[in-house]
N, C-alpha and C positions, 0 to 999 in steps of 0.2 A: 259691141256691149255698150259704149258710150251712146251711139244713137238709139238704141233700145231704150237705155234708162232716161234718156233725156225725152223720147217722146211717150214714154209711160211714167208720169210722177207716183203713180200707185206703187212702182217698183220698190221705192222707198219702204212702203209699209209693209210690204210683202219680205221682204228680204229680212227686214227688221225682226221677221219672225222665223226667221232660220237660224237652226240651233248653232251652239260655240262650238269651239274646237274641241274635240273630245277628252281632249286633256282635263277641261272644266266639269266638274260634276255637274253642273247646274244645267250642262249642253244638253241632256235627255229629255228636257223639258222644252219645246218649242214655245215662243210667245205666240200667243194667240192672236194679237192686236196689236195696232199702233200704240194705244194706250198701255198696255202691258210693257211695251218696249220702253215707252216714257217713264214707267214707274220703275222699269230695270235702270234706266240712266239715272234716276235721282237718288237710286239705294246705291249707286257706287261701288257695285261689286268689281272686283278686279277684272280685267280683260286683257286680252293681247291682241291689240289693234294691227298688229301688221297681220294677222291670218283672218280675222273677220271679214266678211262681206263688205265691201266699202260704204253703202247706204245704210248698213246697220251702225259701222263704227262712225260715221259721220252724225249719225242720228242721237247714240249713246252718248258722245262727246258735246254735241251742240246744244242739246236741251239743257243740261246744268249750265252750260256756259254762256245761253244766252239768259238765263234767268241771275246768272251771276252777274253780269253787265246791266241787267234790268235791275237789278238792286243797287248798283253804283251808281245810274243814272237816276234813280228815284230820290237819291240825295238832292241832286239839284231840282228837281220838279217839287219834290215837299217843300224846299226851303223857297221857291218860286212861289207856290201855292198860298202859304201863308206869309210872306214877305209881303206880297202884293197888296194885302189889306192895308201897307203901311205908305202905298203910295209909289208912283213912278220912279222917284229919286231913288226909293230903297231897292227898287227892282235893277235898277241900272246900277247900284253898287254891287248886288251880287253878282250880275251879268259881267261886270269889269273885273272883279276878285275871282269869279270862274275862270275867266280868259287867262289870267296871272297863274292862277291854279294849275292850269294846263300846261305852264312852264315846268312846273314841278312833275306832271305828269309824264313829260317829255324826258325827263330824268329817270323817273320812275319805271316807264315803260321800256325804255332804252336798257336799264338793268334787267328788267323782266325777260325782255326778248333776249337777251345773252343765257338767262337763267333757264328758260324753257327748250331753247335750241340744245343747250347744252345736256340737260336731265333728259330730255326725250331722245336724243343720240344715246348716252349711256343706257337708259331702257331699251331701247333697241337692239343695242348690243349685247344684251342681258348681262351689263355691269351694274347690279343696282348698288353696290358699295361706291363705286364712282359717282353717280347720281347723288348718293347721300354728300358725299362730299362737295360735290359743287354747289349744293343747297346751300350748305353751311357758308361757303365762300361769299354765294350771293348775298346772302343774309348781313354778314359783316360788311361787305361793300353799301349797300341799301343804307346801313345805319350812320356809315362814315359820312355819306353823301347828303343825308336828310338835316344834320344838324346845323350847318351854316345856313341853311335855307330858312329853317324856323327861326334862327336868331333874326336873319336878315328882315323877314318879314314881319315879324313882331314889332321891329322898333321903327321901321319905314314905311309903313302901310300907308299912310297918308301921302306921302311923297309919290308912292307907285300909283295910287289913284290917279293923281294930278298928273302926272306924266301920262298915264292912259287917257286923257282927255276929259276926264270927270269934272262936272261944274261943283261949285261949291257945295250945292246940297249933296252931291253923291260922295265927294270928299268928306263931308260930316258924319258918312259911315265906315269911315275907315276903321272903327272898332271891330266891325265885322271881317273885313281883310286880315286885321293884326292876328285875332284869335286864330283864323282859320290857317292862315300860313305859319303862324307860330306852331301849330299842330302837325307840321310837315312829317315827322318820323310816323305818324299813323298812315298818313297817305302812302308813303314809300314801301313800308311795309306789308300794308294791306295789300298794296297792287305786287310787291315781289314774292311774298309768300304765296299767294295764288298762283303766280307764272310758276311756281314750283310743283305745288299742286297738278295744275293742267300739263308741264310738260311729263310728268310722272303718268297722266292719265286718270288722275284722281279729281275730276272736276266737281263732282257731287260736292267735296270738302269744300271748294273754293265758293261754290254756290251758298252752303250752309253759314259761312263766315259773313258774307252780305247780308244775307236774310237777318241774322243778328244783330248787324250792325244797323240795320235800316229800320228794324222794328222798333229799337232804342231811339233812332232820329225821329221817326213818325212820332212816337209818345211824347219825346222831349220837346219839339220843335214848338206847337203851339202853348205847351207850358211854360215855358222859358219866355217866349216872344209876349206873349199877353198876361203872363202871371197868374195863370189859371191854380184853383188850390193854394197849396203852400208855397208853390214856386213862386221867385221874384220876378217883377215885369222887366226883361232886359231887353225889350224892344229887337231891333234889328242884330244886337251881338247876341241875345239868344239862340237865334238860328244857328250860329256860328259854334258856340258852346254844345247844343245839342248834336251837330253833325260831327265834332272831335270826341264827344264821349262815345258815340256810336262805333265812331272808326276804330276807337281804342279797344273797345270790348271784341270788334271782330277781329283785331289783332291778337288780343288774348286767347280767343277761342283757336285762332290758327296755331299757335305757339302750343296749346295744350293738343291740337291733333297731330303737330309735329313730333311730340314727345309721348304721346300715350302708348305706340305701337301698333303693329297690325296693319301698316302699310307699307308701300315700297320705301317711302321717305320718312325714317325716324332720324331725329336729332339724338345721338348718344354722346357721352360727357368726353370720350376719346376723339370725336371729331372737331371737337371745339377749338381749333387752334388756326392761326393762320397758315394759309399752304399757298405759296407765289407760283408754285407749277401749274395749279390748278386755277388761281386767281387770275393770272396773265391772259389766257386763252378766254377766259371768261369776258375780261375787260375789253380784249380786243373787239369780240362780236358787241359787246355792250356799247363801247364809244360810238361806233358806227350807227349804232340803233338809236343810242342818243342823239345824234346830230341828225339822223334821220327823222324822229319826232320833236325835235327841236326846229328844225325847219319848216315842218308843219304846222307848229305849233304857233311858231313867231309869223307866219304867213296869217294863220287864224287871227292872232293879235293884232296884225296889221289891217286886217278887214274889220275887226271891232273898232279899231282906232279910226277908219275912214268913216264907219257906221257913226261914229261919236259924234262927229263933225256934224251930222246932219240934226240932232239935238235929243233931249233925253227920251221922247217919245218913239223917236225911230229906234234908238237904242233898246229901250225895253221892249217894245215890239219885237225887233231882231232876237232879243236873247230868248223871250216865249217860244219862238218859232223854233231856234236851234236846240232849246231843251226837249221840245215836243218830237223834234225828227230823230234826234237822238236816241230818247226812249221808242220810238215806233220801230225803228231799223234794228234794234238790238237783236232778233233773232237772224237776222245777217249777218250781225257781228258775231255772234255765235258760232255761226257755220264757219265762217271766215278763222276764227280762234282754233278752231277743230283742226282746220289745214295744217295751223303751226305744228301741233302733236303728231299729226300723222305723216307729215313730210318727216319730221325729225327722226319719229321711231323707224319708220320705213326704209330711210335712208342707212340709218344705223342696222337695220336688218338686212342691207344689200338686196333692196327692191324699190330701185328707183322708178321704175315702170308704173307700180301701184301708186308711189308718191305722186306721180305727175298724174294719174288717173284721177287723185282725190281732189286735185285743184280744179280740173276741168268740170267734174261733178259739182262740187259746191259752188261754182260759178253759175252753173245753170239752174240751181235750187235758187241762188240768190237772186238771179235776174226776175225770175217769176215771183217772187215775193215782193221785190222793191218796185215793179212796175205796177203792182195791186196798190202798193202803200202809195205811189205817188198819186194815183187816182182817187184815192179816198182824201188825201191832203187836199186835192184840188176842189174837190167837191163839198168839204167839209171846213176848211181854213178858219171862216170868221167865227166859226160854232166854238171850236177847239180852242183859238186863242181867248175868246171870250171866258173862257171856262177858270182863265188866270186874270184876267183884267176886265172891269168893267169901262175903262177909260176909251172914248171913241176912239180917239188919234193912236193909242197905243195898239187896239184892236185893228185898225186898218193897216197900221204899218205891220204888224206880226202875219196877218192874213197874207199882205203881197211877199212879204218875205217866205212863208211858208210853202206858197203856190211855187213859187219859181226855185227856192234852193232845193225841193224835196226832189225836181228833176235830176239835179246833179247826184243824187244818191243812187237812180239807175245805173249810172256808169259805175258807182262804187262797189256794184255789183262783183265785178271781175277787179277792180283795182284792189279792193280788200283782200281777194283771193290770192292775186298774184304777190301782193305784198306780204302777206304772211306766209306764203310759201317760200320766197325769199328768206324771210325772217328764221322760218322753221330750221331751213337748210344750214344757216348760219352764215347765210351773204347778205348781212344788212347792209353792205355798202351800196348794193345797187338801187334798192329802193331809197337809200340817201340821197343818191345823185340824180335821180326821177323826181324826187321833193324839191331838190333845188332848183332845176330848171324849170320845170312846171310851176311851183307854186310860189316862188320869189322873183322868176324872170318873167313870169307871164301871169299869174293870178293877180299879184298887188298891184301894178301897173296897170292893169286892164281894169281892176275894181276902182281905182282912183279915177281914171279915165271915163269910165262909163257914168260913174256916179256923179261926180264934181264937174269935170271937163264938159261933157255932154249934156250935164244936167238931169240926168236919170234917177238920181236919187238911190234910194235902198234898193230897188227894182235893177238899176245898173249893176252895184256891187254883188248882187245875187246872181245875176247873169254871169258876172266872171267866175265864180263859183263852179257854175255849169260847164262853161268852157273847160276850164282847167281839170275838171274832173275829166270830161270827154277825152284829152289831150292825154292824161295821166293811163287811161285805159288803154289806149292806142301803145302808147309807148311801152306800157306794162306786159301786153301782150306779145309784142316783138322781139323784147328781151325774154320772156319766159320760153317761147319758142326756140329759142337759139339751146336752151338746155345746160348752159354752163354752171347754173346754180346746183345741180347734182353732184359737182364735184367740191363742193366747197365742206370745209372742214368745221366741226364744231366739236 
């Protein structure tokens, strides 16, 4: 079956039109085309992902997940697009702040992994009440974690940018960092609530919350940066205000959806209390996932610090390149996130072979997509970077970073699939260990050696990322084949 699916990508389209399980009244109407299947995924109808044909299950989950991630990435792209009009130093300030925000993402994503794994497992077991209780405890944990980060970021933003290697011109934009980091609760809750929806299979709701948040950001960004109409001209700080307001609206929508009923996860008053029996296993998975993402994020921060030593132009070009790559590969991340839900729910339903099959299938789809993406980036790097900056030095640096770094994401076709499979099973310890050895002990020393010791500059730092991604894919493959993740508890 695997060989047939890999050899025939069109099978995804054909199987997406197969009827649903007989228990679903909508099953009597087969979907006539790929686009009908896409519309069904956006509608967010309730599905049993332990019984649907895998290609169809992947499609129904991956489309809204990819669009959700696209909206999250759009925050960064929109900010960069408008902030680039203020000069390279402003772009560099956004880049350094974004690197620090990723530390928050590491904690938020760690909690999200625990939430997704636990909720998905309960849904697969048919225990929807248990899924609701787990969701409440996850929200409690996210709220408690976010407050100290917000306070620290608000008061020590300038020191953070200085430590990151920002020049005086860059540190002058610390108001942007203070506002964005001060709004940490919106970052945590936006991620965490969406993880709950994804674990339950309600990916369409997660997508809609990011649509709302981004629409607000897109409208407010130019208004608050440049002082359009009745709005004050806040410059760089206006971008942070717009982003924080947008995320806040997204969180408000999420809570409305969680309380309005009609879905698997509904927050009822009797559930709103601390429950250590549920919190403890949730935190067990989450703390390892936090370490996993913290290691990855700290490594990325280390590369950013190494690049910052090459000057503002190199840092600005690198920032633009990374934002472009992250935006372009979102369909791949959407498919990988689908793995987490499929693995969790199918292990809960005692179908480990189906869980494994979903990972291999997503890996093959990812590889085809990312190979094409790398070719496109290689042929149009200067043009894409020039859309965000007209500074010749910035465009040159960004184009070089884009060409080299995009090769790394070909290997991520399987690294992301394997990582999400481990996480979805509740085995967040395995990707944490791989991240430590590959990213800290290999990537960071190699990036500094190639870029500074050998004098290869930005190209050397990007080459280190390619090598580390390739090693992660190989190690992940060997560990995944052993199958110990199927026995993990969530």
